[in-house]
C-alpha positions as CSV (number, residue, x, y, z in Angstrom):
1,M,-12.0,24.9,3.8
2,N,-15.6,24.8,2.7
3,K,-18.1,22.4,2.6
4,Q,-17.6,21.5,-1.4
5,Q,-13.6,21.0,-0.6
6,R,-14.7,18.9,2.1
7,K,-16.6,16.3,-0.2
8,Q,-13.6,16.5,-2.4
9,I,-11.3,15.5,0.2
10,E,-14.2,12.6,1.3
11,A,-14.5,11.3,-2.3
12,I,-10.5,11.3,-3.0
13,N,-9.6,9.8,0.3
14,A,-12.3,7.3,-0.6
15,A,-10.8,6.2,-3.8
16,L,-7.3,6.3,-2.0
17,C,-8.4,4.1,0.5
18,D,-9.7,1.3,-2.4
19,L,-6.0,2.0,-3.9
20,R,-4.6,1.2,-0.7
21,S,-6.6,-1.9,-0.5
22,Q,-6.1,-3.4,-4.0
23,I,-2.0,-2.7,-3.2
24,E,-2.5,-5.0,0.4
25,T,-3.7,-7.1,-1.9
26,L,-1.4,-7.0,-4.2
27,Q,1.6,-7.4,-1.4
28,S,-0.2,-10.4,0.4
29,D,-0.1,-12.3,-3.1
30,E,3.1,-11.3,-3.1
31,Q,4.4,-12.0,0.3
32,D,2.7,-15.7,-0.3
33,K,4.8,-16.3,-2.5
34,Y,8.1,-15.6,-1.3
35,D,6.6,-17.4,2.1
36,N,5.9,-20.3,-0.4
37,M,9.6,-20.7,-2.2
38,P,11.7,-23.0,-0.5
39,E,14.2,-21.7,1.8
40,S,17.3,-22.7,-0.9
41,I,15.9,-19.8,-3.3
42,Q,14.5,-17.2,-0.5
43,G,17.8,-16.9,0.5
44,G,19.6,-16.4,-3.0
45,D,19.0,-13.7,-6.0
46,K,15.2,-14.5,-6.6
47,G,14.1,-15.0,-3.1
48,S,16.4,-11.6,-2.3
49,K,14.4,-9.5,-5.0
50,Q,10.9,-11.0,-4.1
51,E,11.8,-9.9,-0.5
52,E,12.4,-6.3,-2.1
53,V,9.1,-6.3,-4.0
54,C,7.2,-7.1,-1.3
55,G,8.7,-4.0,1.0
56,E,8.4,-1.7,-1.9
57,I,4.5,-2.4,-2.3
58,D,4.7,-2.4,1.8
59,S,6.1,1.4,1.5
60,A,3.5,2.3,-1.1
61,A,0.4,1.3,0.8
62,D,1.8,2.9,4.0
63,A,2.6,6.3,1.7
64,I,-1.0,6.3,0.9
65,T,-2.1,6.0,4.5
66,E,0.1,8.9,4.6
67,V,-1.7,10.9,2.2
68,I,-5.5,9.8,3.8
69,D,-4.1,10.9,6.8
70,A,-3.0,14.2,5.8
71,L,-6.1,15.2,4.1
72,E,-8.6,14.0,6.5
73,R,-5.9,16.6,9.0
74,A,-6.6,19.4,5.9
75,A,-10.0,18.7,6.0
76,E,-10.9,19.6,9.9
């Protein structure tokens, strides 16, 4: 891998880090919505769906972290 390719990876990783940050903010907002639901709603269909949404968004952030890590290893 040459210097130009490493710079490309750095730029991609910077964009991915920004995207991950946006996703983490979204996940936090969705988690707050769930946490602020009355317990009776949390235990129902709406709460279950909200909890699922939070998990999926969290998984997306984790997946981006894995991509960032893989690109960093590739650039070494």
